[in-house]
MOPAC internal coordinates of N, CA, C and O (Angstrom, degrees):
PM7 1SCF
backbone

  N    0.0000 0     0.00 0     0.00 0    0    0    0
  C    1.4578 1     0.00 0     0.00 0    1    0    0
  C    1.5218 1   107.35 1     0.00 0    2    1    0
  O    1.2310 1   120.39 1   -60.08 1    3    2    1
  N    1.3303 1   116.86 1   119.92 1    3    2    1
  C    1.4526 1   117.59 1   174.36 1    5    3    2
  C    1.5227 1   111.30 1  -141.22 1    6    5    3
  O    1.2310 1   121.54 1   -17.84 1    7    6    5
  N    1.3004 1   114.66 1   162.16 1    7    6    5
  C    1.4649 1   120.99 1  -173.98 1    9    7    6
  C    1.5257 1   112.33 1   -65.15 1   10    9    7
  O    1.2310 1   119.70 1   144.21 1   11   10    9
  N    1.3191 1   118.18 1   -35.79 1   11   10    9
  C    1.4737 1   119.96 1   179.32 1   13   11   10
  C    1.5275 1   110.61 1   -63.97 1   14   13   11
  O    1.2310 1   120.43 1   141.07 1   15   14   13
  N    1.3489 1   116.78 1   -38.93 1   15   14   13
  C    1.4631 1   120.10 1   175.92 1   17   15   14
  C    1.5202 1   110.60 1   -62.22 1   18   17   15
  O    1.2310 1   120.51 1   139.79 1   19   18   17
  N    1.3280 1   116.63 1   -40.21 1   19   18   17
  C    1.4642 1   120.46 1   179.14 1   21   19   18
  C    1.5262 1   110.84 1   -67.04 1   22   21   19
  O    1.2310 1   120.11 1   137.50 1   23   22   21
  N    1.3185 1   117.39 1   -42.50 1   23   22   21
  C    1.4761 1   119.75 1   177.38 1   25   23   22
  C    1.5197 1   110.55 1   -59.15 1   26   25   23
  O    1.2310 1   120.75 1   137.94 1   27   26   25
  N    1.3213 1   116.17 1   -42.06 1   27   26   25
  C    1.4649 1   120.76 1   179.31 1   29   27   26
  C    1.5345 1   110.85 1   -66.82 1   30   29   27
  O    1.2310 1   120.16 1   139.50 1   31   30   29
  N    1.3321 1   117.30 1   -40.50 1   31   30   29
  C    1.4684 1   121.29 1   178.16 1   33   31   30
  C    1.5290 1   110.00 1   -61.83 1   34   33   31
  O    1.2310 1   120.27 1   139.14 1   35   34   33
  N    1.3308 1   117.09 1   -40.86 1   35   34   33
  C    1.4754 1   121.15 1   178.23 1   37   35   34
  C    1.5243 1   110.60 1   -62.50 1   38   37   35
  O    1.2310 1   120.34 1   135.13 1   39   38   37
  N    1.3100 1   116.95 1   -44.87 1   39   38   37
  C    1.4698 1   120.75 1  -178.72 1   41   39   38
  C    1.5319 1   110.44 1   -61.79 1   42   41   39
  O    1.2310 1   120.57 1   135.90 1   43   42   41
  N    1.3387 1   116.52 1   -44.10 1   43   42   41
  C    1.4681 1   120.52 1   178.85 1   45   43   42
  C    1.5247 1   110.80 1   -64.44 1   46   45   43
  O    1.2310 1   120.62 1   139.40 1   47   46   45
  N    1.3323 1   116.42 1   -40.60 1   47   46   45
  C    1.4661 1   121.33 1  -179.66 1   49   47   46
  C    1.5254 1   110.54 1   -62.43 1   50   49   47
  O    1.2310 1   120.62 1   131.74 1   51   50   49
  N    1.3264 1   116.42 1   -48.26 1   51   50   49
  C    1.4656 1   119.05 1   179.71 1   53   51   50
  C    1.5276 1   111.63 1   -65.54 1   54   53   51
  O    1.2310 1   120.14 1   139.78 1   55   54   53
  N    1.3264 1   117.35 1   -40.22 1   55   54   53
  C    1.4693 1   120.15 1   177.82 1   57   55   54
  C    1.5253 1   110.04 1   -61.28 1   58   57   55
  O    1.2310 1   120.32 1   137.97 1   59   58   57
  N    1.3358 1   117.00 1   -42.03 1   59   58   57
  C    1.4677 1   120.86 1   178.60 1   61   59   58
  C    1.5215 1   110.30 1   -64.56 1   62   61   59
  O    1.2310 1   120.21 1   140.53 1   63   62   61
  N    1.3112 1   117.20 1   -39.47 1   63   62   61
  C    1.4685 1   121.01 1   178.88 1   65   63   62
  C    1.5230 1   110.41 1   -60.02 1   66   65   63
  O    1.2310 1   120.26 1   127.28 1   67   66   65
  N    1.3238 1   117.10 1   -52.72 1   67   66   65
  C    1.4622 1   120.29 1  -177.72 1   69   67   66
  C    1.5268 1   112.27 1   -66.01 1   70   69   67
  O    1.2310 1   120.49 1   150.20 1   71   70   69
  N    1.3423 1   116.66 1   -29.80 1   71   70   69
  C    1.4645 1   120.63 1   177.96 1   73   71   70
  C    1.5290 1   111.65 1   -81.25 1   74   73   71
  O    1.2310 1   120.62 1   167.71 1   75   74   73
  N    1.3300 1   116.42 1   -12.29 1   75   74   73
  C    1.4587 1   119.45 1  -176.54 1   77   75   74
  C    1.5157 1   112.06 1    71.83 1   78   77   75
  O    1.2310 1   120.43 1  -149.73 1   79   78   77
  N    1.3365 1   116.79 1    30.27 1   79   78   77
  C    1.4649 1   122.26 1  -178.97 1   81   79   78
  C    1.5353 1   108.98 1   -80.03 1   82   81   79
  O    1.2310 1   121.27 1   -96.30 1   83   82   81
  N    1.3137 1   115.18 1    83.70 1   83   82   81
  C    1.4588 1   122.08 1  -174.32 1   85   83   82
  C    1.5278 1   111.55 1   -61.46 1   86   85   83
  O    1.2310 1   119.91 1   139.90 1   87   86   85
  N    1.3146 1   117.79 1   -40.10 1   87   86   85
  C    1.4632 1   120.66 1  -178.69 1   89   87   86
  C    1.5263 1   110.92 1   -59.60 1   90   89   87
  O    1.2310 1   120.41 1   137.88 1   91   90   89
  N    1.3211 1   116.83 1   -42.12 1   91   90   89
  C    1.4647 1   120.29 1   179.16 1   93   91   90
  C    1.5290 1   110.24 1   -68.48 1   94   93   91
  O    1.2310 1   120.49 1   135.99 1   95   94   93
  N    1.3367 1   116.68 1   -44.01 1   95   94   93
  C    1.4636 1   120.20 1  -179.70 1   97   95   94
  C    1.5266 1   110.99 1   -59.34 1   98   97   95
  O    1.2310 1   120.25 1   138.91 1   99   98   97
  N    1.3237 1   117.12 1   -41.09 1   99   98   97
  C    1.4649 1   121.01 1   179.10 1  101   99   98
  C    1.5239 1   110.46 1   -59.73 1  102  101   99
  O    1.2310 1   120.19 1   141.40 1  103  102  101
  N    1.3272 1   117.24 1   -38.60 1  103  102  101
  C    1.4716 1   121.05 1  -178.82 1  105  103  102
  C    1.5215 1   112.53 1   -73.54 1  106  105  103
  O    1.2310 1   119.62 1   137.64 1  107  106  105
  N    1.3180 1   118.33 1   -42.36 1  107  106  105
  C    1.4685 1   120.77 1  -171.52 1  109  107  106
  C    1.5297 1   112.99 1   -86.71 1  110  109  107
  O    1.2310 1   119.80 1   159.99 1  111  110  109
  N    1.3140 1   117.98 1   -20.01 1  111  110  109
  C    1.4585 1   121.20 1   179.01 1  113  111  110
  C    1.5254 1   109.49 1   -92.93 1  114  113  111
  O    1.2310 1   120.69 1   -47.05 1  115  114  113
  N    1.3243 1   116.29 1   132.95 1  115  114  113
  C    1.4643 1   121.59 1   178.04 1  117  115  114
  C    1.5286 1   109.32 1   -60.35 1  118  117  115
  O    1.2310 1   120.56 1   -25.15 1  119  118  117
  N    1.3171 1   116.54 1   154.85 1  119  118  117
  C    1.4685 1   120.12 1   177.86 1  121  119  118
  C    1.5240 1   110.89 1   -58.28 1  122  121  119
  O    1.2310 1   120.36 1   147.95 1  123  122  121
  N    1.3274 1   116.92 1   -32.05 1  123  122  121
  C    1.4691 1   121.86 1  -179.38 1  125  123  122
  C    1.5334 1   112.70 1   -90.69 1  126  125  123
  O    1.2310 1   119.79 1  -170.03 1  127  126  125
  N    1.3328 1   118.01 1     9.97 1  127  126  125
  C    1.4616 1   122.83 1  -177.37 1  129  127  126
  C    1.5324 1   111.79 1   -52.38 1  130  129  127
  O    1.2310 1   121.18 1   -42.30 1  131  130  129
  N    1.3302 1   115.34 1   137.70 1  131  130  129
  C    1.4621 1   121.77 1   174.68 1  133  131  130
  C    1.5208 1   110.04 1  -135.78 1  134  133  131
  O    1.2310 1   121.56 1   -27.83 1  135  134  133
  N    1.3363 1   114.63 1   152.17 1  135  134  133
  C    1.4598 1   122.67 1   172.83 1  137  135  134
  C    1.5224 1   106.45 1  -119.67 1  138  137  135
  O    1.2310 1   120.41 1   -56.65 1  139  138  137
  N    1.3291 1   116.82 1   123.35 1  139  138  137
  C    1.4624 1   121.36 1   179.15 1  141  139  138
  C    1.5256 1   109.41 1  -114.01 1  142  141  139
  O    1.2310 1   121.06 1   -51.27 1  143  142  141
  N    1.3368 1   115.59 1   128.73 1  143  142  141
  C    1.4633 1   122.27 1   176.79 1  145  143  142
  C    1.5258 1   108.04 1  -135.71 1  146  145  143
  O    1.2310 1   120.98 1     2.18 1  147  146  145
  N    1.3283 1   115.73 1  -177.82 1  147  146  145
  C    1.4688 1   119.51 1   176.03 1  149  147  146
  C    1.5337 1   111.35 1   -61.73 1  150  149  147
  O    1.2310 1   120.20 1   157.77 1  151  150  149
  N    1.3194 1   117.22 1   -22.23 1  151  150  149
  C    1.4691 1   121.47 1  -178.82 1  153  151  150
  C    1.5208 1   113.16 1   -85.62 1  154  153  151
  O    1.2310 1   119.97 1   172.06 1  155  154  153
  N    1.3208 1   117.66 1    -7.94 1  155  154  153
  C    1.4547 1   120.69 1   178.61 1  157  155  154
  C    1.5206 1   111.96 1   130.27 1  158  157  155
  O    1.2310 1   121.30 1    13.27 1  159  158  157
  N    1.3271 1   115.12 1  -166.73 1  159  158  157
  C    1.4602 1   122.52 1  -177.57 1  161  159  158
  C    1.5212 1   109.27 1  -111.13 1  162  161  159
  O    1.2310 1   121.36 1   -44.55 1  163  162  161
  N    1.3239 1   115.01 1   135.45 1  163  162  161
  C    1.4575 1   121.36 1  -179.20 1  165  163  162
  C    1.5261 1   108.54 1  -119.58 1  166  165  163
  O    1.2310 1   120.41 1   -45.73 1  167  166  165
  N    1.3156 1   116.82 1   134.27 1  167  166  165
  C    1.4671 1   121.61 1   177.08 1  169  167  166
  C    1.5336 1   109.83 1   -78.69 1  170  169  167
  O    1.2310 1   121.50 1   -12.74 1  171  170  169
  N    1.3180 1   114.74 1   167.26 1  171  170  169
  C    1.4635 1   120.09 1   175.96 1  173  171  170
  C    1.5230 1   110.43 1   -57.57 1  174  173  171
  O    1.2310 1   120.34 1   133.32 1  175  174  173
  N    1.3280 1   116.95 1   -46.68 1  175  174  173
  C    1.4605 1   120.62 1  -178.03 1  177  175  174
  C    1.5208 1   111.35 1   -61.51 1  178  177  175
  O    1.2310 1   119.84 1   133.72 1  179  178  177
  N    1.3295 1   117.91 1   -46.28 1  179  178  177
  C    1.4681 1   118.71 1  -178.35 1  181  179  178
  C    1.5281 1   111.03 1   -68.04 1  182  181  179
  O    1.2310 1   119.84 1   146.36 1  183  182  181
  N    1.3264 1   117.92 1   -33.64 1  183  182  181
  C    1.4678 1   120.09 1   176.69 1  185  183  182
  C    1.5296 1   110.55 1   -65.35 1  186  185  183
  O    1.2310 1   120.57 1   131.72 1  187  186  185
  N    1.3342 1   116.52 1   -48.28 1  187  186  185
  C    1.4671 1   121.21 1  -179.62 1  189  187  186
  C    1.5307 1   110.19 1   -61.44 1  190  189  187
  O    1.2310 1   120.22 1   136.26 1  191  190  189
  N    1.3355 1   117.18 1   -43.74 1  191  190  189
  C    1.4644 1   120.88 1   178.54 1  193  191  190
  C    1.5277 1   111.17 1   -61.18 1  194  193  191
  O    1.2310 1   119.87 1   138.92 1  195  194  193
  N    1.3298 1   117.86 1   -41.08 1  195  194  193
  C    1.4665 1   121.56 1   179.92 1  197  195  194
  C    1.5318 1   111.29 1   -66.17 1  198  197  195
  O    1.2310 1   120.37 1   139.29 1  199  198  197
  N    1.3275 1   116.91 1   -40.71 1  199  198  197
  C    1.4660 1   120.42 1   177.99 1  201  199  198
  C    1.5308 1   109.74 1   -64.33 1  202  201  199
  O    1.2310 1   120.27 1   134.08 1  203  202  201
  N    1.3382 1   117.10 1   -45.92 1  203  202  201
  C    1.4682 1   120.83 1  -179.95 1  205  203  202
  C    1.5250 1   110.30 1   -59.66 1  206  205  203
  O    1.2310 1   119.81 1   137.11 1  207  206  205
  N    1.3114 1   117.97 1   -42.89 1  207  206  205
  C    1.4567 1   121.96 1   179.41 1  209  207  206
  C    1.5305 1   111.22 1   -64.47 1  210  209  207
  O    1.2310 1   120.49 1   135.26 1  211  210  209
  N    1.3286 1   116.68 1   -44.74 1  211  210  209
  C    1.4671 1   120.38 1   179.45 1  213  211  210
  C    1.5288 1   111.10 1   -64.37 1  214  213  211
  O    1.2310 1   120.10 1   142.68 1  215  214  213
  N    1.3258 1   117.42 1   -37.32 1  215  214  213
  C    1.4695 1   120.04 1   176.70 1  217  215  214
  C    1.5185 1   110.82 1   -64.07 1  218  217  215
  O    1.2310 1   120.28 1   136.31 1  219  218  217
  N    1.3334 1   117.07 1   -43.69 1  219  218  217
  C    1.4606 1   120.61 1   178.73 1  221  219  218
  C    1.5281 1   111.23 1   -60.87 1  222  221  219
  O    1.2310 1   120.63 1   143.56 1  223  222  221
  N    1.3178 1   116.40 1   -36.44 1  223  222  221
  C    1.4717 1   121.44 1  -179.14 1  225  223  222
  C    1.5290 1   113.07 1   -84.55 1  226  225  223
  O    1.2310 1   120.20 1   177.68 1  227  226  225
  N    1.3228 1   117.22 1    -2.32 1  227  226  225
  C    1.4616 1   120.62 1   180.00 1  229  227  226
  C    1.5219 1   114.07 1    72.96 1  230  229  227
  O    1.2310 1   120.50 1  -160.65 1  231  230  229
  N    1.3333 1   116.66 1    19.35 1  231  230  229
  C    1.4602 1   119.12 1  -177.27 1  233  231  230
  C    1.5266 1   113.47 1  -110.44 1  234  233  231
  O    1.2310 1   120.16 1  -168.40 1  235  234  233
  N    1.3258 1   117.29 1    11.60 1  235  234  233
  C    1.4625 1   120.29 1  -179.77 1  237  235  234
  C    1.5229 1   110.02 1   -91.73 1  238  237  235
  O    1.2310 1   119.73 1   -79.71 1  239  238  237
  N    1.3173 1   118.13 1   100.29 1  239  238  237
  C    1.4608 1   124.00 1   179.23 1  241  239  238
  C    1.5263 1   111.31 1    38.62 1  242  241  239
  O    1.2310 1   120.08 1  -117.79 1  243  242  241
  N    1.3382 1   117.46 1    62.21 1  243  242  241
  C    1.4655 1   120.45 1  -175.57 1  245  243  242
  C    1.5306 1   113.85 1   -59.79 1  246  245  243
  O    1.2310 1   120.06 1   155.24 1  247  246  245
  N    1.3355 1   117.49 1   -24.76 1  247  246  245
  C    1.4699 1   119.32 1   178.05 1  249  247  246
  C    1.5248 1   111.52 1   -99.33 1  250  249  247
  O    1.2310 1   120.55 1  -166.03 1  251  250  249
  N    1.3148 1   116.56 1    13.97 1  251  250  249
  C    1.4593 1   119.71 1  -175.37 1  253  251  250
  C    1.5179 1   108.91 1    80.01 1  254  253  251
  O    1.2310 1   120.93 1    -1.57 1  255  254  253
  N    1.2679 1   115.83 1   178.43 1  255  254  253
  C    1.4473 1   120.24 1   179.72 1  257  255  254
  C    1.5081 1   109.85 1  -175.04 1  258  257  255
  O    1.2310 1   121.32 1   -17.20 1  259  258  257
  N    1.3032 1   115.08 1   162.80 1  259  258  257
  C    1.4503 1   120.64 1   176.45 1  261  259  258
  C    1.5127 1   108.38 1  -159.29 1  262  261  259
  O    1.2310 1   121.17 1   -18.62 1  263  262  261
  N    1.3108 1   115.36 1   161.38 1  263  262  261
  C    1.4528 1   119.61 1   176.39 1  265  263  262
  C    1.5183 1   107.97 1  -107.71 1  266  265  263
  O    1.2310 1   122.07 1   -27.15 1  267  266  265
  N    1.3046 1   113.65 1   152.85 1  267  266  265
  C    1.4656 1   119.58 1   178.91 1  269  267  266
  C    1.5273 1   106.64 1  -133.25 1  270  269  267
  O    1.2310 1   120.35 1   -64.41 1  271  270  269
  N    1.3277 1   116.93 1   115.59 1  271  270  269
  C    1.4583 1   120.87 1   178.34 1  273  271  270
  C    1.5209 1   109.60 1   -76.36 1  274  273  271
  O    1.2310 1   120.75 1   -44.40 1  275  274  273
  N    1.3269 1   116.16 1   135.60 1  275  274  273
  C    1.4617 1   120.69 1   174.78 1  277  275  274
  C    1.5255 1   110.93 1  -107.85 1  278  277  275
  O    1.2310 1   120.57 1   158.36 1  279  278  277
  N    1.3365 1   116.52 1   -21.64 1  279  278  277
  C    1.4688 1   123.55 1   172.91 1  281  279  278
  C    1.5171 1   106.51 1  -142.69 1  282  281  279
  O    1.2310 1   120.51 1   -34.51 1  283  282  281
  N    1.3244 1   116.63 1   145.49 1  283  282  281
  C    1.4595 1   119.65 1  -178.35 1  285  283  282
  C    1.5248 1   109.70 1  -155.53 1  286  285  283
  O    1.2310 1   120.45 1   -49.58 1  287  286  285
  N    1.3419 1   116.75 1   130.42 1  287  286  285
  C    1.4663 1   119.93 1   174.36 1  289  287  286
  C    1.5250 1   109.50 1  -142.40 1  290  289  287
  O    1.2310 1   121.26 1   -25.45 1  291  290  289
  N    1.3221 1   115.19 1   154.55 1  291  290  289
  C    1.4571 1   122.78 1  -176.91 1  293  291  290
  C    1.5197 1   109.06 1  -123.22 1  294  293  291
  O    1.2310 1   120.78 1   -45.89 1  295  294  293
  N    1.3420 1   116.11 1   134.11 1  295  294  293
  C    1.4623 1   121.19 1   177.51 1  297  295  294
  C    1.5224 1   107.93 1  -129.41 1  298  297  295
  O    1.2310 1   120.66 1   -67.78 1  299  298  297
  N    1.3323 1   116.34 1   112.22 1  299  298  297
  C    1.4609 1   120.65 1   179.58 1  301  299  298
  C    1.5171 1   109.97 1   -86.74 1  302  301  299
  O    1.2310 1   121.06 1   -36.72 1  303  302  301
  N    1.3342 1   115.57 1   143.28 1  303  302  301
  C    1.4615 1   120.12 1   174.34 1  305  303  302
  C    1.5185 1   108.68 1  -143.39 1  306  305  303
  O    1.2310 1   119.96 1   -32.21 1  307  306  305
  N    1.2625 1   117.67 1   147.79 1  307  306  305
  C    1.4686 1   128.92 1   179.42 1  309  307  306
  C    1.5292 1   115.35 1    44.14 1  310  309  307
  O    1.2310 1   120.24 1  -154.69 1  311  310  309
  N    1.3029 1   117.16 1    25.31 1  311  310  309
  C    1.4564 1   120.73 1   172.71 1  313  311  310
  C    1.5094 1   117.08 1    84.87 1  314  313  311
  O    1.2310 1   119.20 1   141.96 1  315  314  313
  N    1.3272 1   119.14 1   -38.04 1  315  314  313
  C    1.4624 1   119.24 1  -176.05 1  317  315  314
  C    1.5306 1   113.56 1  -115.20 1  318  317  315
  O    1.2310 1   119.64 1   171.01 1  319  318  317
  N    1.3238 1   118.29 1    -8.99 1  319  318  317
  C    1.4625 1   122.03 1  -178.54 1  321  319  318
  C    1.5301 1   109.42 1  -108.76 1  322  321  319
  O    1.2310 1   120.69 1   -47.34 1  323  322  321
  N    1.3214 1   116.29 1   132.66 1  323  322  321
  C    1.4591 1   121.70 1   174.77 1  325  323  322
  C    1.5150 1   108.56 1  -129.23 1  326  325  323
  O    1.2310 1   121.46 1   -48.40 1  327  326  325
  N    1.3257 1   114.81 1   131.60 1  327  326  325
  C    1.4601 1   121.09 1   176.01 1  329  327  326
  C    1.5246 1   107.84 1  -101.10 1  330  329  327
  O    1.2310 1   121.10 1   -52.42 1  331  330  329
  N    1.3247 1   115.50 1   127.58 1  331  330  329
  C    1.4606 1   122.02 1   178.84 1  333  331  330
  C    1.5284 1   107.01 1  -109.32 1  334  333  331
  O    1.2310 1   120.38 1   -55.54 1  335  334  333
  N    1.3182 1   116.88 1   124.46 1  335  334  333
  C    1.4611 1   120.98 1   177.98 1  337  335  334
  C    1.5142 1   108.79 1  -124.16 1  338  337  335
  O    1.2310 1   121.22 1   -25.40 1  339  338  337
  N    1.3146 1   115.26 1   154.60 1  339  338  337
  C    1.4508 1   118.43 1   178.17 1  341  339  338
  C    1.5027 1   112.55 1   172.44 1  342  341  339
  O    1.2310 1   122.13 1    13.31 1  343  342  341
  N    1.3139 1   113.53 1  -166.69 1  343  342  341
  C    1.4561 1   122.70 1   175.41 1  345  343  342
  C    1.5163 1   107.37 1  -133.78 1  346  345  343
  O    1.2310 1   120.97 1   -25.88 1  347  346  345
  N    1.3194 1   115.75 1   154.12 1  347  346  345
  C    1.4539 1   119.25 1   179.96 1  349  347  346
  C    1.5161 1   111.10 1  -168.52 1  350  349  347
  O    1.2310 1   121.76 1    -3.26 1  351  350  349
  N    1.3183 1   114.24 1   176.74 1  351  350  349
  C    1.4616 1   121.83 1   178.68 1  353  351  350
  C    1.5231 1   108.75 1  -132.21 1  354  353  351
  O    1.2310 1   121.32 1   -22.13 1  355  354  353
  N    1.3184 1   115.08 1   157.87 1  355  354  353
  C    1.4553 1   122.08 1   174.20 1  357  355  354
  C    1.5175 1   108.11 1  -103.07 1  358  357  355
  O    1.2310 1   120.64 1   -48.53 1  359  358  357
  N    1.3054 1   116.38 1   131.47 1  359  358  357
  C    1.4565 1   122.12 1   177.09 1  361  359  358
  C    1.5259 1   107.77 1  -109.54 1  362  361  359
  O    1.2310 1   120.96 1   -55.82 1  363  362  361
  N    1.3251 1   115.76 1   124.18 1  363  362  361
  C    1.4617 1   121.57 1   178.76 1  365  363  362
  C    1.5105 1   107.63 1  -131.24 1  366  365  363
  O    1.2310 1   120.60 1   -66.24 1  367  366  365
  N    1.3278 1   116.45 1   113.76 1  367  366  365
  C    1.4635 1   119.07 1  -176.56 1  369  367  366
  C    1.5205 1   109.18 1    57.52 1  370  369  367
  O    1.2310 1   120.80 1    56.45 1  371  370  369
  N    1.3261 1   116.07 1  -123.55 1  371  370  369
  C    1.4549 1   121.05 1   179.32 1  373  371  370
  C    1.5245 1   113.25 1   -93.20 1  374  373  371
  O    1.2310 1   120.29 1   175.64 1  375  374  373
  N    1.3371 1   117.05 1    -4.36 1  375  374  373
  C    1.4639 1   118.37 1  -175.18 1  377  375  374
  C    1.5233 1   111.89 1   -98.62 1  378  377  375
  O    1.2310 1   121.87 1   -29.05 1  379  378  377
  N    1.3201 1   114.02 1   150.95 1  379  378  377
  C    1.4533 1   122.54 1  -179.76 1  381  379  378
  C    1.5290 1   107.08 1  -120.50 1  382  381  379
  O    1.2310 1   120.59 1   -55.08 1  383  382  381
  N    1.3265 1   116.48 1   124.92 1  383  382  381
  C    1.4584 1   120.74 1  -179.31 1  385  383  382
  C    1.5167 1   111.72 1   -75.30 1  386  385  383
  O    1.2310 1   120.66 1    -3.58 1  387  386  385
  N    1.3222 1   116.34 1   176.42 1  387  386  385
  C    1.4619 1   120.73 1   178.58 1  389  387  386
  C    1.5289 1   111.09 1   -69.23 1  390  389  387
  O    1.2310 1   120.93 1   -20.04 1  391  390  389
  N    1.3020 1   115.83 1   159.96 1  391  390  389
  C    1.4640 1   120.49 1   176.77 1  393  391  390
  C    1.5268 1   108.32 1   -73.41 1  394  393  391
  O    1.2310 1   120.96 1   -51.52 1  395  394  393
  N    1.3283 1   115.78 1   128.48 1  395  394  393
  C    1.4524 1   121.23 1   177.65 1  397  395  394
  C    1.5265 1   109.60 1  -118.26 1  398  397  395
  O    1.2310 1   121.36 1   -32.72 1  399  398  397
  N    1.3149 1   115.01 1   147.28 1  399  398  397
  C    1.4607 1   121.65 1   171.83 1  401  399  398
  C    1.5222 1   106.61 1   -97.22 1  402  401  399
  O    1.2310 1   120.25 1   -38.49 1  403  402  401
  N    1.3200 1   117.14 1   141.51 1  403  402  401
  C    1.4676 1   119.88 1  -177.56 1  405  403  402
  C    1.5176 1   111.40 1  -138.62 1  406  405  403
  O    1.2310 1   122.16 1   -23.87 1  407  406  405
  N    1.3315 1   113.46 1   156.13 1  407  406  405
  C    1.4584 1   122.78 1   172.63 1  409  407  406
  C    1.5226 1   106.24 1  -135.20 1  410  409  407
  O    1.2310 1   120.67 1   -55.78 1  411  410  409
  N    1.3183 1   116.33 1   124.22 1  411  410  409
  C    1.4616 1   122.34 1   176.66 1  413  411  410
  C    1.5198 1   108.68 1  -118.00 1  414  413  411
  O    1.2310 1   120.21 1   -38.35 1  415  414  413
  N    1.3172 1   117.20 1   141.65 1  415  414  413
  C    1.4596 1   121.51 1   173.19 1  417  415  414
  C    1.5254 1   107.54 1  -114.10 1  418  417  415
  O    1.2310 1   121.18 1   -55.73 1  419  418  417
  N    1.3288 1   115.35 1   124.27 1  419  418  417
  C    1.4615 1   122.44 1  -179.42 1  421  419  418
  C    1.5166 1   109.35 1  -119.19 1  422  421  419
  O    1.2310 1   120.87 1   -34.64 1  423  422  421
  N    1.3312 1   115.95 1   145.36 1  423  422  421
  C    1.4584 1   121.03 1   177.71 1  425  423  422
  C    1.5233 1   110.07 1  -124.97 1  426  425  423
  O    1.2310 1   121.19 1   -47.79 1  427  426  425
  N    1.3369 1   115.32 1   132.21 1  427  426  425
  C    1.4565 1   121.63 1   175.30 1  429  427  426
  C    1.5256 1   107.71 1   -80.60 1  430  429  427
  O    1.2310 1   120.37 1   -59.94 1  431  430  429
  N    1.3289 1   116.90 1   120.06 1  431  430  429
  C    1.4572 1   122.02 1  -175.12 1  433  431  430
  C    1.5348 1   112.39 1   -99.98 1  434  433  431
  O    1.2310 1   120.02 1  -158.25 1  435  434  433
  N    1.3277 1   117.57 1    21.75 1  435  434  433
  C    1.4591 1   121.18 1   177.70 1  437  435  434
  C    1.5043 1   113.66 1    96.31 1  438  437  435
  O    1.2310 1   120.33 1   147.46 1  439  438  437
  N    1.3434 1   116.98 1   -32.54 1  439  438  437
  C    1.4678 1   119.41 1   178.44 1  441  439  438
  C    1.5247 1   111.75 1  -137.98 1  442  441  439
  O    1.2310 1   120.22 1   171.80 1  443  442  441
  N    1.3259 1   117.18 1    -8.20 1  443  442  441
  C    1.4663 1   120.62 1  -178.53 1  445  443  442
  C    1.5344 1   109.77 1  -159.51 1  446  445  443
  O    1.2310 1   121.30 1   -21.32 1  447  446  445
  N    1.3205 1   115.11 1   158.68 1  447  446  445
  C    1.4576 1   121.52 1   174.55 1  449  447  446
  C    1.5209 1   109.73 1   -85.95 1  450  449  447
  O    1.2310 1   121.29 1   -35.00 1  451  450  449
  N    1.3332 1   115.14 1   145.00 1  451  450  449
  C    1.4601 1   121.01 1   175.04 1  453  451  450
  C    1.5273 1   107.16 1  -133.05 1  454  453  451
  O    1.2310 1   120.66 1   -45.94 1  455  454  453
  N    1.3289 1   116.34 1   134.06 1  455  454  453
  C    1.4519 1   120.29 1   179.75 1  457  455  454
  C    1.5219 1   109.25 1   -85.89 1  458  457  455
  O    1.2310 1   120.96 1   -48.30 1  459  458  457
  N    1.3313 1   115.76 1   131.70 1  459  458  457
  C    1.4555 1   122.73 1  -175.28 1  461  459  458
  C    1.5195 1   111.26 1  -100.38 1  462  461  459
  O    1.2310 1   120.71 1   142.81 1  463  462  461
  N    1.3347 1   116.25 1   -37.19 1  463  462  461
  C    1.4607 1   118.59 1  -179.91 1  465  463  462
  C    1.5238 1   111.43 1  -157.37 1  466  465  463
  O    1.2310 1   121.77 1   -23.23 1  467  466  465
  N    1.3216 1   114.22 1   156.77 1  467  466  465
  C    1.4549 1   122.90 1   174.88 1  469  467  466
  C    1.5191 1   107.11 1  -138.17 1  470  469  467
  O    1.2310 1   121.00 1   -47.58 1  471  470  469
  N    1.3161 1   115.69 1   132.42 1  471  470  469
  C    1.4510 1   121.68 1   175.74 1  473  471  470
  C    1.5264 1   106.02 1  -131.44 1  474  473  471
  O    1.2310 1   120.22 1   -47.69 1  475  474  473
  N    1.3369 1   117.19 1   132.31 1  475  474  473
  C    1.4606 1   118.47 1   178.34 1  477  475  474
  C    1.5159 1   111.26 1  -151.05 1  478  477  475
  O    1.2310 1   121.65 1   -22.09 1  479  478  477
  N    1.3197 1   114.45 1   157.91 1  479  478  477
  C    1.4513 1   121.35 1   178.95 1  481  479  478
  C    1.5174 1   109.87 1  -169.08 1  482  481  479
  O    1.2310 1   121.38 1    -2.66 1  483  482  481
  N    1.3178 1   114.96 1   177.34 1  483  482  481
  C    1.4624 1   120.22 1  -179.29 1  485  483  482
  C    1.5217 1   110.18 1   -56.38 1  486  485  483
  O    1.2310 1   120.79 1   -47.34 1  487  486  485
  N    1.3235 1   116.09 1   132.66 1  487  486  485
  C    1.4655 1   120.78 1   179.50 1  489  487  486
  C    1.5248 1   109.15 1   -72.97 1  490  489  487
  O    1.2310 1   121.67 1   -39.19 1  491  490  489
  N    1.3109 1   114.40 1   140.81 1  491  490  489
  C    1.4567 1   121.20 1   175.42 1  493  491  490
  C    1.5196 1   108.18 1   -95.72 1  494  493  491
  O    1.2310 1   120.54 1   -37.31 1  495  494  493
  N    1.2995 1   116.58 1   142.69 1  495  494  493
  C    1.4861 1   119.69 1   179.16 1  497  495  494
  C    1.4980 1   112.20 1   -72.28 1  498  497  495
  O    1.2310 1   120.10 1   180.00 1  499  498  497

């Protein structure tokens, strides 16, 4: 388990998210995965279903998208869990989204990283 592997896993996860690569998301997200925002908490199943629906409707990041971290820190605990915190923006085509603060929980599963949770919201100054 090393930090470079985790950084790479995060990059692949975000790329899969913006691409709507449901098969990859299903593999890298824990069965208990949740996303928490100001709008509430979403389960892995409801997130995957929403992405699949948006892809079918042609409304899933039609111009592509990517995230850009502006702050990033890693906190390891109990050997297999790492909490990633930071701030970042979403870039879609020519537009740049608002700065968001995020917290991700990742677990080392012996041969690969798996994301357990994501929480994000508007960054405070």
